C-alpha positions in Angstrom: 51.7 71.0 91.2 48.0 70.4 91.0 48.2 70.0 87.2 51.0 67.5 87.5 49.2 65.5 90.1 46.1 65.3 87.9 48.1 64.3 84.9 49.8 61.5 86.7 46.5 60.3 88.1 45.0 60.1 84.6 47.9 58.2 83.2 47.7 55.7 86.1 44.0 55.1 85.5 44.6 54.7 81.7 47.4 52.1 82.4 45.1 50.3 84.8 42.3 50.1 82.3 44.6 48.8 79.5 45.9 46.2 81.9 42.4 45.0 82.8 41.4 44.8 79.2 44.5 42.7 78.4 43.8 40.4 81.3 40.2 40.0 80.2 41.3 39.1 76.6 43.8 36.6 77.9 41.2 35.0 80.1 38.7 34.7 77.2 41.3 33.2 74.9 42.3 30.6 77.5 38.6 29.7 78.0 38.1 29.2 74.3 41.2 27.0 74.0 40.1 25.0 77.0 36.6 24.5 75.4 38.1 23.4 72.1 40.4 21.0 73.9 37.5 19.3 75.7 35.3 18.8 72.4 35.5 15.2 71.0 36.7 14.7 67.3 34.1 14.0 64.6 34.1 10.5 63.1 35.2 10.1 59.5 32.3 10.4 56.9 30.9 7.0 55.7 30.6 6.1 51.9 27.2 6.8 50.5 25.4 3.7 49.1 22.4 3.9 46.7 19.7 1.4 46.3 19.1 0.4 42.7 16.9 -2.1 40.9 19.0 -4.6 39.0 18.0 -7.2 36.3 20.1 -10.1 35.1 21.6 -10.2 31.6 20.5 -13.4 29.9 21.5 -14.1 26.3 18.5 -15.4 24.3 16.9 -15.6 20.9 14.5 -12.7 20.3 12.1 -12.1 17.4 11.9 -8.2 17.0 8.6 -6.7 16.0 8.5 -3.6 13.8 5.5 -1.4 14.5 4.3 1.1 11.9 1.1 2.7 10.7 -0.4 2.4 7.3 -3.5 2.4 5.2 -5.7 -0.4 3.8 -5.9 -0.6 0.0 -7.5 -2.9 -2.5 -5.3 -4.9 -4.8 -7.9 -4.7 -7.6 -9.7 -1.4 -8.3 -11.2 -0.2 -11.6 -12.6 3.2 -12.7 -15.9 2.6 -14.4 -16.3 5.0 -17.4 -19.1 5.1 -20.0 -17.7 4.1 -23.4 -20.7 5.6 -25.3 -22.6 8.9 -24.9 -26.3 9.2 -24.5 -29.2 8.7 -22.1 -29.0 6.0 -19.5 -31.9 3.6 -20.0 -30.9 0.8 -17.6 -29.0 0.7 -14.3 -28.2 -2.4 -12.2 -30.2 -2.7 -9.0 -27.0 -2.5 -7.0 -25.6 0.5 -8.8 -25.3 2.6 -5.7 -22.7 3.5 -3.1 -21.6 0.3 -1.5 -23.5 -1.9 -3.9 -22.1 -5.4 -4.6 -22.0 -6.7 -8.1 -20.7 -10.0 -9.7 -18.4 -10.4 -12.6 -20.1 -10.2 -16.0 -23.2 -8.4 -14.8 -24.4 -5.4 -16.9 -24.1 -2.3 -14.7 -25.6 0.3 -17.0 -26.9 0.6 -20.6 -27.0 3.7 -22.7 -29.8 4.1 -25.3 -28.7 1.7 -28.1 -31.0 3.0 -30.9 -28.4 4.8 -32.9 -25.8 2.0 -32.4 -28.4 -0.6 -33.5 -29.2 1.3 -36.6 -25.6 1.7 -37.5 -25.1 -2.1 -36.9 -28.0 -3.0 -39.2 -26.7 -0.7 -41.9 -23.3 -2.2 -41.7 -24.8 -5.7 -41.9 -26.7 -4.7 -45.0 -23.6 -3.3 -46.6 -21.9 -6.6 -45.8 -24.6 -8.5 -47.6 -24.3 -6.2 -50.6 -20.5 -6.6 -50.6 -20.9 -10.4 -50.5 -23.3 -10.2 -53.5 -20.8 -8.0 -55.4 -18.1 -10.5 -54.7 -20.1 -13.3 -56.1 -20.9 -11.3 -59.2 -17.2 -10.4 -59.7 -16.3 -14.1 -59.5 -18.9 -15.0 -62.1 -17.6 -12.2 -64.4 -14.1 -13.5 -64.0 -15.2 -17.0 -64.9 -17.0 -15.8 -68.0 -13.9 -13.7 -68.9 -11.8 -16.8 -68.7 -14.2 -18.7 -70.9 -14.4 -15.9 -73.5 -10.6 -15.6 -73.6 -10.4 -19.4 -74.2 -12.9 -19.2 -77.0 -11.3 -16.2 -78.6 -7.9 -17.9 -78.4 -9.4 -21.0 -80.1 -10.8 -18.9 -82.9 -7.4 -17.2 -83.3 -5.7 -20.6 -83.7 -8.3 -21.6 -86.4 -7.7 -18.3 -88.2 -3.9 -19.0 -88.1 -4.5 -22.5 -89.5 -6.7 -21.1 -92.3 -4.0 -18.5 -93.1 -1.5 -21.3 -93.3 -3.7 -23.3 -95.8 -4.1 -20.3 -98.0 -0.4 -19.7 -98.1 0.1 -23.4 -98.9 -2.5 -23.3 -101.8 -0.8 -20.1 -103.2 2.5 -21.8 -103.1 1.1 -24.7 -105.1 -0.5 -22.2 -107.5 -4.0 -23.0 -106.6 -4.8 -20.1 -104.3 -4.8 -16.4 -104.9 -3.1 -13.5 -103.3 -6.5 -11.9 -102.4 -7.5 -15.1 -100.5 -4.2 -15.0 -98.6 -4.7 -11.3 -97.7 -8.2 -11.9 -96.6 -7.0 -14.8 -94.4 -4.3 -12.6 -92.9 -6.8 -9.8 -92.1 -9.1 -12.4 -90.5 -6.2 -13.8 -88.4 -5.2 -10.3 -87.3 -8.7 -9.5 -86.3 -8.8 -12.8 -84.3 -5.5 -11.7 -82.5 -7.1 -8.3 -81.7 -10.1 -10.1 -80.2 -7.7 -12.2 -78.0 -6.1 -9.0 -76.8 -9.6 -7.5 -76.0 -10.6 -10.6 -74.1 -7.4 -10.4 -72.1 -8.2 -6.8 -71.2 -11.7 -7.9 -70.2 -10.1 -10.7 -68.1 -7.8 -8.1 -66.4 -10.8 -5.9 -65.7 -12.7 -8.8 -64.2 -9.7 -9.7 -62.0 -9.6 -6.0 -60.8 -13.3 -6.1 -60.2 -12.9 -9.3 -58.1 -10.1 -7.6 -56.0 -12.3 -4.5 -55.6 -15.2 -6.6 -54.5 -12.9 -8.5 -52.0 -11.7 -5.3 -50.6 -15.2 -3.9 -50.3 -16.2 -7.1 -48.4 -13.3 -6.7 -46.0 -14.3 -3.1 -45.4 -17.9 -4.1 -44.8 -16.8 -6.7 -42.3 -14.6 -4.2 -40.5 -17.5 -1.7 -40.5 -19.8 -4.3 -39.1 -17.3 -5.2 -36.4 -17.0 -1.5 -35.5 -20.8 -1.2 -35.4 -21.1 -4.3 -33.2 -18.4 -2.9 -30.8 -20.1 0.4 -30.7 -23.4 -1.4 -29.8 -21.6 -3.4 -27.2 -20.1 -0.2 -25.8 -23.5 1.0 -24.8 -23.4 -1.6 -22.0 -21.0 -1.4 -19.1 -20.1 -4.8 -17.7 -18.4 -5.6 -14.3 -14.9 -6.9 -15.0 -14.8 -8.7 -11.6 -16.9 -9.1 -8.5 -16.6 -6.2 -6.1 -18.2 -3.2 -4.4 -19.2 0.1 -6.1 -18.0 3.4 -4.6 -18.1 7.1 -5.7 -21.3 6.5 -7.7 -22.3 9.6 -9.6 -25.1 8.5 -12.0 -28.8 7.9 -12.0 -31.2 6.2 -14.4 -32.4 8.6 -17.1 -29.4 10.9 -16.9 -27.2 11.9 -19.7 -23.7 10.6 -19.8 -20.7 11.6 -22.0 -18.2 9.3 -23.6 -15.4 8.3 -21.2 -17.2 9.9 -18.3 -16.4 8.4 -14.9 -19.5 7.1 -13.3 -18.2 5.0 -10.4 -15.3 2.9 -9.0 -15.3 -0.8 -8.6 -13.1 -2.3 -5.9 -12.5 -5.9 -4.7 -12.9 -5.9 -0.9 -11.9 -9.5 -0.7 -8.4 -8.7 -2.1 -6.9 -6.2 0.4 -3.4 -5.1 1.2 -1.9 -2.7 3.7 0.6 -0.1 2.6 3.0 1.3 5.2 6.0 3.7 4.8 9.0 2.8 6.9 12.5 4.3 7.2 15.4 3.0 5.0 17.1 1.5 8.1 14.0 -0.4 9.0 13.6 -1.5 5.4 17.1 -2.9 5.2 16.3 -5.2 8.1 13.5 -6.8 6.1 15.8 -7.8 3.2 17.4 -11.2 2.6 21.0 -11.9 1.5 20.1 -11.2 -2.2 18.4 -7.9 -1.4 14.9 -9.2 -1.9 12.0 -8.4 0.5 11.4 -11.3 2.8 7.8 -12.7 3.0 7.6 -11.9 6.8 4.4 -12.4 8.7 2.4 -9.3 9.5 -0.4 -8.6 11.9 -2.8 -5.7 11.1 -5.0 -4.2 13.8 -7.8 -1.7 13.5 -9.0 0.0 16.7 -12.8 0.2 16.6 -14.2 1.7 19.8 -12.0 -0.5 22.0 -12.8 -3.7 20.0 -9.8 -4.4 17.8 -10.2 -6.0 14.3 -7.1 -8.0 13.4 -5.9 -9.8 10.3 -2.9 -11.7 9.3 -0.8 -11.4 6.2 2.7 -11.4 4.7 4.9 -8.8 3.1 4.5 -9.0 -0.7 6.4 -6.1 -2.4 7.9 -2.7 -2.0 7.5 0.5 -4.1 9.7 0.8 -7.1 10.7 4.5 -6.5 10.7 7.1 -3.8 8.2 10.0 -4.7 9.5 13.5 -4.7 9.4 15.0 -1.2 9.1 11.5 0.5 11.7 9.5 2.4 12.0 5.8 3.3 10.3 2.9 1.6 6.7 2.0 1.0 6.1 -1.7 1.5 2.9 -3.6 1.0 1.5 -6.5 3.0 -1.0 -8.9 1.4 -3.8 -9.8 3.8 -5.2 -13.4 3.8 -8.6 -12.8 5.3 -9.6 -9.4 6.6 -13.3 -9.3 7.5 -14.5 -5.9 8.6 -11.6 -4.0 6.9 -12.3 -1.5 4.1 -10.0 0.4 1.8 -8.9 3.7 3.5 -8.8 2.3 7.0 -5.9 3.6 9.1 -4.3 0.6 10.8 -1.4 -0.5 12.9 1.0 -3.1 11.4 3.3 -5.3 13.4 6.0 -7.0 11.3 7.9 -9.9 12.7 11.5 -9.3 11.8 14.1 -12.1 11.4 15.1 -13.6 14.8 18.2 -12.2 16.6 20.4 -14.8 18.4 22.5 -14.3 21.5 21.0 -10.9 22.5 19.8 -9.4 25.8 16.6 -7.7 26.5 16.7 -4.9 29.1 14.5 -2.0 30.1 15.0 1.1 28.0 15.9 3.1 31.2 19.0 1.0 31.6 20.7 2.5 28.5 22.1 6.0 28.3 22.6 8.3 25.3 26.2 7.0 24.7 24.9 3.3 24.5 26.4 2.3 27.9 24.9 0.3 30.7 25.9 0.1 34.4 26.7 -3.5 35.6 27.6 -4.7 39.1 31.1 -6.1 39.9 32.0 -8.5 42.7 31.9 -5.7 45.3 28.5 -4.3 44.2 30.2 -1.3 42.6 29.0 0.0 39.2 30.9 -0.4 36.0 30.1 1.4 32.8 30.1 -1.1 29.8 29.5 -0.1 26.2 26.9 -2.2 24.3 25.5 -2.4 20.8 21.8 -1.2 20.5 20.0 -3.4 18.0 16.3 -2.5 18.4 13.9 -0.6 20.6 10.7 -2.4 21.4 8.4 0.0 23.4 9.9 0.4 26.8 12.5 -2.4 26.2 15.7 -2.4 24.3 17.5 -5.3 22.5 21.2 -5.2 23.0 24.2 -7.2 22.0 26.5 -7.4 25.0 29.2 -10.0 24.6 30.9 -11.2 27.7 28.2 -10.0 30.1 26.1 -13.2 30.3 25.1 -13.8 33.9 25.9 -10.4 35.2 23.4 -7.9 36.6 22.6 -4.4 35.1 21.0 -1.4 36.6 17.4 -1.3 35.4 16.8 2.4 36.0 19.6 4.9 35.7 19.7 8.3 37.3 22.1 11.2 37.4 23.4 10.1 40.8 24.7 6.8 39.5 28.1 6.4 37.7 31.1 4.1 37.4 32.7 3.2 40.8 29.7 4.0 43.0 28.8 1.3 45.5 25.1 0.3 45.4 22.6 -1.9 47.2 21.1 -4.1 44.6 17.3 -4.7 44.8 16.4 -8.0 43.0 12.8 -8.8 42.1 11.5 -11.8 44.0 11.2 -15.0 42.1 7.8 -15.7 43.5 6.4 -12.2 43.1 2.7 -12.0 42.5 1.7 -11.3 38.9 0.0 -8.0 38.2 -3.7 -8.1 38.0 -4.4 -7.5 34.4 -8.1 -8.2 34.6 -10.0 -5.5 32.6 -12.0 -3.2 34.7 -15.8 -3.4 34.2 -18.7 -1.2 35.2 -22.4 -1.7 35.8 -24.6 0.5 33.6 -28.0 2.0 34.3 -30.8 1.1 31.8 -30.8 4.7 30.4 -27.0 4.7 30.0 -27.0 1.3 28.4 -29.8 2.3 26.0 -28.0 5.4 24.9 -24.8 3.5 24.2 -26.7 0.8 22.2 -28.5 3.5 20.1 -25.2 5.2 19.3 -23.6 1.9 18.2 -26.6 0.9 16.0 -26.6 4.3 14.2 -22.9 4.9 13.9 -22.0 4.8 10.1 -18.3 4.3 10.9 -18.7 0.9 12.5 -18.5 -2.2 10.2 -21.2 -4.8 10.7 -18.9 -7.2 12.4 -17.6 -4.7 14.9 -21.2 -3.4 15.6 -22.3 -7.0 16.5 -19.3 -7.6 18.7 -19.8 -4.4 20.7 -23.5 -5.0 21.0 -22.8 -8.4 22.6 -20.5 -6.7 25.1 -23.1 -4.0 25.9 -25.7 -6.7 26.6 -23.6 -8.2 29.4 -24.4 -7.3 33.1 -21.0 -5.7 33.5 -19.4 -3.9 30.5 -15.6 -3.1 30.1 -14.9 0.4 31.4 -12.5 1.2 28.5 -15.2 0.4 26.0 -17.8 2.6 27.8 -15.3 5.5 28.1 -14.4 5.4 24.4 -18.1 5.2 23.3 -19.1 8.1 25.5 -16.1 10.2 24.3 -17.3 9.8 20.7 -20.8 10.6 21.8 -19.7 13.8 23.4 -20.7 12.6 26.9 
């Protein structure tokens, strides 16, 4: 009985515990449901709007500018080579690196003693040949006279023979007289033949003397040219470079002693791509004479010159691409052959095009434009040129609309934006060049560097010196000079 009573009591306690747990779970669930029922509903999410900078699309006529890098060259250059060998006995006073010479001036002279002797001997041979020619002509004249006299004697002998034959026919003459007359006539004919041979020999002698005279004149001409080759004359006015000769030194024939360049006739050669070259051609495929601006950066002070495109290379060298074009410079003071310069070529004008920031165009040549509800719309355009941080586009049908100036990965077609338009009366950026005030020691060091720098042309040195003498000097100029000084 005790076992049964304890078992029933355990079951009752277990049932009571389960009932209490069920009641607690039901109470918790009802509390959670009541809490959820009392919470207000969240409002619907609003559409996200991005702020973007926009720029208007205005069709206009634009003159693109092709920028490339090239090298200054001289249109006229000449290798100076000694035409005769020997010891140099004379050098021009300006025969040195950078020396300026005028056209027709004698630059150097090789010892002319041997060439002068050869010229004098050739002149003496010419005099002898002229005398031989005169003697041959006199001999020919005498041969003509002797032949005429001999022919006259032969005619007389023939007449005497005829008389003897006539006398013998009339019975007055004898056969011996006729035979003697025949022998005499035959001898006269033989004398005529001999005189003709002498005349032929005289004619041959005259021709030989004429040939000898011609040879003597040729030899004299060669000797005079050899004597003239002992002097090297400037073909045009210019500047000497790569000089490798001193007075008193020995020089060999055809040895290169210097180069002569004309620094007043300069051109700039630049290699551009084939696509860029095609834009410089006219309808007939010829290169247009487009204006060119050439700039040389000299310690912050740029040297500039104007010119026009003159010609292009005839072939593409092995291992190269594109085209090599040349621009003839009108007036380029301060420029020298070998300078590395920047060329800006004005291409033919493009009509009805739009100029936008480069950041407005994506890789697929599309721009984002605003519609009437300030939503973005992707529109394909044609890219014509890239000009620094700007692009030139052909966008038909978009005149007057606004394009996104700066694209980002968050922007795309259909997104609503808040356009930010630049104010019409915005203040212009202050483009005044920054200047600094130099201490006397710092100014003196910069002036000394400019005066002793061999890379500076005289014109650039004078221009920089004027800027350094001012109370306040451009900061960019000071920074570049001190960078090259190592400061």
